[in-house]
C-alpha positions in Angstrom: 70.2 -36.4 -0.7 67.0 -37.8 -2.2 65.2 -37.2 1.1 66.4 -33.5 1.2 65.2 -33.1 -2.5 61.8 -34.5 -1.7 61.4 -32.3 1.3 62.5 -29.2 -0.7 60.0 -30.1 -3.4 57.2 -30.5 -0.9 58.1 -27.2 0.8 58.2 -25.4 -2.6 54.8 -26.9 -3.5 53.2 -25.8 -0.2 54.7 -22.3 -0.6 53.3 -22.0 -4.2 49.9 -23.1 -3.0 50.0 -20.6 -0.2 51.1 -17.8 -2.4 48.4 -18.7 -4.9 45.8 -18.8 -2.2 46.8 -15.3 -1.0 46.7 -14.1 -4.6 43.3 -15.5 -5.1 42.0 -14.0 -1.8 43.5 -10.6 -2.7 41.9 -10.7 -6.2 38.5 -11.6 -4.7 38.8 -8.8 -2.1 39.5 -6.3 -4.8 37.0 -7.5 -7.3 34.2 -8.3 -4.9 34.9 -5.9 -2.0 31.3 -4.8 -1.7 30.1 -8.4 -1.5 32.5 -9.1 1.4 31.2 -6.0 3.2 27.5 -7.1 2.6 28.2 -10.6 3.9 26.2 -11.5 7.1 29.3 -12.4 9.0 30.3 -8.7 8.8 27.2 -7.8 10.9 29.2 -5.3 12.8 29.2 -3.0 9.8 25.5 -2.6 10.1 25.8 -1.6 13.8 27.7 1.3 15.3 30.5 0.8 12.8 28.3 1.2 9.7 24.7 2.4 9.9 25.7 5.0 12.5 27.2 6.9 9.5 25.1 5.5 6.8 22.9 7.4 4.3 19.2 7.7 4.6 16.5 5.6 3.1 13.5 7.6 1.7 10.1 6.7 0.4 9.0 7.8 -3.1 7.9 11.2 -1.7 11.1 11.9 0.1 9.9 10.9 3.5 12.7 9.6 5.6 12.2 5.9 6.5 15.7 5.5 8.1 18.4 8.0 8.7 21.4 8.7 10.9 21.1 11.5 13.4 24.0 12.3 15.7 25.6 9.0 15.0 22.4 7.0 15.8 20.2 5.2 13.3 16.6 6.3 13.7 13.5 5.3 11.9 10.3 7.1 10.8 8.3 8.8 13.5 5.2 6.7 12.7 5.1 3.3 14.3 2.8 2.0 11.6 5.3 3.1 8.9 8.2 1.6 10.8 6.5 -1.8 11.3 4.8 -1.7 7.9 8.1 -1.2 6.1 10.3 -3.4 8.4 10.8 -6.1 5.9 11.6 -3.6 3.1 13.9 -1.2 5.0 15.2 -3.6 7.7 16.6 -2.8 11.1 20.2 -2.4 12.5 20.8 -6.1 12.2 21.1 -8.3 9.1 18.4 -10.7 10.2 16.0 -9.7 7.4 18.3 -10.7 4.6 16.2 -9.3 1.7 15.8 -5.8 3.4 17.5 -2.7 1.9 19.8 -2.2 4.9 21.0 -5.8 4.6 21.3 -6.1 0.9 22.8 -2.7 0.1 24.8 -1.9 3.2 27.9 -1.0 1.2 26.0 1.5 -0.8 24.4 3.1 2.3 27.6 3.2 4.3 29.8 4.5 1.4 32.2 1.7 1.7 35.4 2.1 -0.3 38.2 -0.4 -1.0 40.8 2.3 -0.2 39.1 4.1 2.6 37.0 1.3 4.0 34.3 2.9 6.1 36.4 6.0 6.9 36.2 7.9 3.7 36.3 11.7 4.5 32.9 13.3 4.1 34.3 15.8 1.6 35.1 12.9 -0.8 31.8 11.0 -0.3 29.1 11.0 -3.0 25.5 10.6 -1.9 24.9 7.2 -0.4 21.1 7.7 0.2 18.6 5.3 -1.3 15.1 6.3 -2.5 12.5 3.6 -2.7 9.4 3.3 -4.8 7.1 2.6 -1.8 4.6 5.1 -0.4 4.9 5.3 3.4 1.2 6.3 3.9 0.0 3.3 1.8 2.3 0.9 3.6 1.1 2.2 7.0 -2.5 1.9 6.1 -2.0 -1.7 4.8 -0.1 -2.6 7.9 -2.8 -1.3 10.2 -5.4 -3.3 8.3 -3.3 -6.5 8.1 -1.9 -6.4 11.6 -5.4 -6.1 13.1 -5.8 -9.9 12.5 -2.6 -10.7 14.4 -1.8 -13.3 11.8 1.0 -13.8 9.3 0.3 -12.3 5.9 1.4 -10.0 3.1 0.0 -7.1 1.0 1.7 -5.9 -2.2 0.5 -3.2 -4.7 2.6 -2.4 -7.7 2.3 -0.2 -10.8 2.0 -2.6 -13.8 3.1 0.0 -16.2 6.3 1.2 -14.5 7.0 -1.7 -12.3 7.2 0.5 -9.2 6.1 -1.3 -6.0 3.9 1.2 -4.1 3.1 -1.1 -1.1 5.0 -4.1 0.3 3.9 -5.1 3.8 4.6 -8.4 5.6 3.4 -9.6 9.0 4.2 -10.5 11.7 6.5 -7.5 12.2 8.2 -5.6 15.1 9.4 -2.0 15.6 12.9 -1.6 14.2 13.3 1.4 16.6 13.0 -1.1 19.5 13.6 -4.6 18.2 12.7 -7.4 20.5 15.1 -9.7 22.2 14.2 -13.1 20.9 15.0 -16.0 23.4 14.1 -19.6 23.7 11.2 -18.6 25.9 9.6 -16.3 23.4 10.8 -17.5 20.0 7.5 -19.1 19.1 5.9 -15.7 19.4 8.3 -14.4 16.7 8.4 -17.4 14.5 9.0 -16.3 10.9 9.2 -12.6 11.9 12.4 -12.1 9.8 10.9 -13.5 6.7 9.4 -11.1 4.1 6.2 -12.9 3.1 5.8 -10.7 0.0 9.0 -12.0 -1.5 10.0 -15.2 0.3 6.8 -17.2 1.1 4.5 -19.4 -1.0 1.0 -20.3 -0.1 -1.8 -22.6 -1.2 -3.8 -20.3 -3.6 -7.3 -21.6 -3.3 -9.7 -20.1 -5.7 -7.4 -17.3 -7.0 -5.8 -20.2 -9.0 -9.1 -20.3 -11.0 -7.6 -17.5 -13.1 -5.1 -20.0 -14.5 -7.8 -22.7 -15.0 -9.9 -20.1 -16.8 -7.0 -19.2 -19.1 -6.5 -22.9 -19.9 -10.3 -23.3 -20.5 -10.6 -20.4 -22.9 -7.6 -21.6 -24.9 -8.5 -25.2 -25.2 -12.3 -25.5 -25.2 -13.8 -23.8 -28.3 -17.4 -23.7 -27.0 -16.5 -22.7 -23.4 -18.9 -19.7 -23.4 -21.8 -22.0 -24.4 -21.1 -24.5 -21.6 -22.9 -24.8 -18.2 -22.3 -26.8 -15.2 -24.6 -28.1 -12.5 -23.5 -27.5 -8.9 -25.4 -29.2 -6.1 -22.6 -28.5 -3.6 -20.7 -31.8 -4.1 -19.8 -34.2 -7.0 -17.8 -37.4 -7.1 -14.9 -36.9 -9.5 -12.2 -39.6 -9.8 -13.6 -41.8 -7.0 -13.8 -39.0 -4.3 -16.0 -36.0 -3.7 -15.2 -32.5 -4.8 -17.1 -30.1 -2.6 -18.3 -26.5 -2.9 -19.2 -24.0 -0.2 -22.9 -23.9 -1.5 -25.1 -25.3 -4.2 -24.8 -22.8 -7.1 -27.2 -24.5 -9.4 -26.7 -24.0 -13.2 -23.7 -21.7 -13.9 -21.9 -20.6 -17.0 -18.2 -19.7 -17.1 -18.6 -16.1 -15.9 -20.9 -17.2 -13.1 -18.7 -20.1 -12.1 -15.8 -17.6 -11.7 -17.8 -14.9 -10.0 -19.4 -17.3 -7.5 -16.2 -19.4 -7.3 -17.8 -22.8 -8.1 -15.5 -25.6 -7.3 -17.5 -28.2 -9.1 -17.3 -26.3 -12.5 -13.5 -25.7 -12.1 -12.8 -29.2 -11.0 -14.6 -30.6 -14.0 -12.8 -28.1 -16.2 -9.3 -29.2 -14.9 -10.1 -32.8 -15.7 -11.4 -32.0 -19.2 -8.5 -29.7 -20.0 -6.1 -32.4 -18.8 -2.7 -32.5 -17.2 -0.7 -31.3 -20.2 -2.6 -28.2 -21.0 -3.1 -27.2 -17.4 0.7 -27.5 -16.8 1.5 -25.6 -20.0 -0.7 -22.6 -19.0 0.5 -22.6 -15.4 4.2 -22.7 -16.5 3.6 -19.9 -19.1 2.0 -17.8 -16.5 5.2 -18.2 -14.4 3.7 -20.2 -11.6 6.7 -22.5 -11.3 9.2 -19.7 -11.6 10.5 -16.9 -9.4 10.0 -13.2 -9.9 13.1 -11.0 -9.9 12.9 -7.9 -7.7 16.1 -5.9 -8.0 18.1 -9.0 -8.0 16.2 -10.8 -5.3 14.4 -13.9 -6.4 11.0 -14.5 -4.9 9.8 -17.9 -3.7 8.7 -20.1 -6.5 5.1 -21.1 -6.9 4.2 -24.7 -7.8 1.9 -26.5 -10.2 2.8 -30.1 -10.5 0.1 -32.7 -11.4 2.6 -35.2 -12.9 1.7 -37.8 -10.2 -1.9 -36.6 -9.6 -4.9 -39.0 -9.9 -8.1 -37.7 -11.5 -9.5 -36.4 -8.2 -6.2 -34.6 -7.4 -6.1 -33.1 -10.9 -9.7 -31.9 -10.3 -8.7 -30.2 -7.0 -5.6 -28.7 -8.7 -7.9 -26.7 -10.9 -9.6 -25.3 -7.8 -6.3 -24.2 -6.4 -5.8 -27.0 -3.9 -3.9 -30.3 -4.2 -0.2 -29.2 -4.0 -0.6 -25.8 -5.7 1.5 -22.9 -4.3 1.8 -19.3 -5.3 3.9 -16.3 -4.1 2.2 -12.9 -3.4 4.5 -10.8 -5.6 4.1 -13.4 -8.3 0.3 -13.0 -8.2 0.5 -9.2 -8.3 2.8 -9.5 -11.4 0.4 -12.1 -13.0 -2.6 -9.8 -12.5 -0.7 -6.8 -13.9 0.1 -8.9 -16.9 -3.6 -9.4 -17.5 -4.1 -5.7 -17.4 -1.2 -5.2 -19.7 -2.6 -7.4 -22.5 -0.7 -10.5 -21.3 2.8 -9.0 -20.8 4.3 -8.6 -17.3 6.4 -5.7 -16.0 9.4 -6.5 -13.7 8.7 -5.1 -10.2 11.2 -2.8 -8.4 11.6 -1.3 -4.9 14.4 1.1 -5.9 13.7 4.5 -7.5 17.3 4.5 -8.8 18.8 1.1 -9.8 22.0 2.3 -11.4 24.1 1.4 -8.4 23.1 -2.2 -8.7 25.6 -2.7 -11.5 28.4 -1.9 -9.1 27.1 -4.7 -6.9 27.1 -7.1 -9.8 23.3 -7.0 -10.3 22.3 -6.4 -13.8 18.6 -5.7 -14.4 16.7 -4.1 -17.3 13.7 -2.1 -16.1 12.9 -0.9 -19.6 12.0 -4.4 -20.6 8.3 -5.2 -21.1 8.8 -8.6 -19.4 7.5 -11.9 -20.4 4.2 -12.7 -22.1 2.4 -14.6 -19.4 -0.9 -14.9 -21.4 -1.7 -14.6 -25.0 -3.3 -11.1 -25.7 -6.7 -12.7 -26.6 -6.6 -14.8 -23.3 -5.7 -11.7 -21.3 -8.6 -9.8 -22.8 -11.1 -12.6 -21.9 -9.7 -12.9 -18.3 -10.1 -9.2 -18.0 -13.7 -9.3 -18.8 -14.4 -12.3 -16.5 -12.6 -10.7 -13.6 -14.4 -7.5 -14.1 -17.7 -9.4 -14.1 -16.7 -11.0 -10.8 -16.5 -7.5 -9.2 -19.7 -6.0 -10.8 -21.9 -9.1 -10.5 -20.8 -10.6 -7.2 -18.5 -8.5 -5.0 -20.1 -5.2 -5.9 -18.7 -2.2 -7.7 -18.9 0.0 -4.7 -15.6 -1.4 -3.4 -12.2 0.2 -3.9 -13.4 3.8 -3.5 -14.7 4.1 -7.1 -11.8 2.4 -8.9 -12.7 0.1 -11.8 -11.3 -3.1 -10.3 -11.0 -6.7 -11.7 -10.4 -9.2 -9.0 -10.7 -12.8 -7.6 -10.7 -14.0 -4.0 -9.5 -17.3 -2.6 -10.2 -19.3 0.5 -7.4 -21.9 0.6 -7.8 -25.0 2.8 -4.4 -25.9 4.4 -5.3 -28.9 6.7 -4.0 -29.6 10.1 -7.3 -28.2 11.6 -6.1 -24.7 10.7 -8.4 -22.0 9.5 -8.2 -21.3 5.7 -5.7 -18.9 4.1 -7.6 -15.8 2.8 -6.6 -14.3 -0.6 -7.6 -11.4 -2.8 -5.8 -10.5 -6.0 -6.6 -8.1 -8.9 -5.9 -4.8 -10.5 -7.5 -1.4 -11.4 -8.3 -0.6 -15.0 -8.2 3.2 -14.4 -5.6 4.9 -16.6 -4.4 7.2 -13.8 -4.2 4.2 -11.4 -2.5 1.3 -13.1 -2.1 -0.8 -10.0 -2.2 -4.5 -9.4 -2.4 -6.1 -6.0 -2.2 -9.3 -4.0 -3.2 -9.8 -0.4 -2.9 -12.9 1.7 -3.8 -13.6 5.4 -3.0 -16.9 7.1 -5.4 -18.9 9.3 -8.4 -16.6 9.0 -11.2 -17.6 6.7 -13.0 -16.4 3.6 -10.8 -14.3 1.2 -13.5 -11.6 0.7 -14.0 -11.3 4.5 -10.3 -11.1 5.6 -8.1 -10.3 2.6 -10.6 -8.1 0.9 -10.6 -5.2 3.4 -6.8 -5.1 3.5 -6.6 -5.1 -0.3 -9.3 -2.4 -0.5 -7.5 -0.2 2.1 -4.1 -0.5 0.3 -5.5 0.2 -3.1 -7.6 3.3 -2.0 -4.6 4.8 -0.2 -2.2 4.0 -3.1 -4.7 5.6 -5.6 -4.9 8.7 -3.4 -1.1 8.9 -3.3 -0.9 8.6 -7.1 -3.6 11.3 -7.4 -6.2 9.0 -9.1 -9.3 11.0 -10.0 -11.7 8.2 -9.0 -10.9 8.4 -5.3 -10.5 12.1 -4.8 
C-alpha cells in the first residue's frame, strides 16, 4: 500500500511539473512571441517562408534597399549600395546578427501570434522599415574603403539628431549573390559577418590623444604655457618612447597637430593613472554605445597594472587601449555639442521597438562626456590641427575639427589607420570615425575615406559649404 502511495505521489509530482512547464512555455510564447520568431534557430523565417513576403527597407530618402518583388527578396540595383549597407540591412540569412533583417524580422514579416506569417494582406499594417542612412553616402564610403581590400569601418552621424547617415563595414559581400563559405575559402571571408562599426574594437593610436588632452587641460593649470622637447625618442620608465620624427620644441596645440608621442607620453605620466582613468571613463571609453537596443563593443582604458613606460604609451593610444568606431563618432559629436553626447540611431521610426521590448529615449541629450569648458578647449585644439597641419582645403570646404591616428598592432602587421572628427557648420552637424586595418598612416589611408563620406553626406544634407 505504501509503495502504491509513493508511486502515486511521484506520478502526481511529475504531472504537476509537466503541466507547469507547459504553462510557462505557453506564457513565454504569448508574451515574447516576436522574440521567438527573431531567434536564430528560426532561420527559415528569413528565407522563402518569411522575407519572401516581408516589407521593404528604405534609406532616409525613400530609396529601396531591400524589398520583395514577386515573392523574391531583391536588393538595391547598385552593387556599391548593396555591399556598403550589407551589415546594416543584412541578407536573406541571419548570419549578420545586428542587421535590420536579422534583428527586426518579425516587424518586417508582419508576424502575428494569431495568424503567424499568414495574416491576410487586407489586415496587415505597414511593415516597412525606413532607416536614417543615406544610400549615396554609404556607397561612396564603401567604394573608398573597399579599394584597400582591408577590414575597416566608416561611420558618419548627426550629433544634433542622432541619425546615422553612413555606416559601412568591410570586408563585405553582395547580398544579392551571397558567397558559399566552405573550409577551403573561409579564411577569405574571415569576419565578414561582423559589423565593424558596432561590434569591433581597435587600438586607437593617436586619436586617443583627444582623451589625454582633455585630462591635461583639466589637471595642469599652466598647460598652455608648457613646452616639450622632441628629438624623436626619449627614455621614460626605463624604456624608450619613440616618435615618427623629431618635432623640436612644441606647445600643446603643436603637440596635438603634429601628433608628438613624446609630449603625450610625458603628459600621461604627469597626469597619472587616477586622472587619466577618470577622464577616459567619463568619456565612455570603457562603456558601450547603445544603437537602437544594440550595444556596441566596449573600448578599454585600464592602466591599473601598468608600469611607468606603459602608462606613458597609454597616453599615446597604445599599451592595451581599445576604442570602437561608433563610440569615437559619438565622442567627437559630444565635443561639438559642448560636452554632451547624442544617442545614435539607424531607424527613422523607433516606435515599434517598444513592441519588441526595446525601450529607448531618442529625445534625451545623452551623457556629459566632457565638461563644457573642456569640450570648448578640445574644439579649438582639434580645429587648429586641421588648419595648421592637415590643411583647411580638405572636406570640400567644411569647417572640420579632427585627429588622425596610426596604431601599432604588432605581429609584423602594418598599422591600423584612423581619422575621427566633426564639422562645425550649422547646416552640417556631422561627426565621423573611419578606421582601416593593416594599412599605414591615418591621414594617408583613413583620411580619404573620411573625406569622401563627409563630403557626400554634406551634399545629401544640402550643406551650403559643399554646393
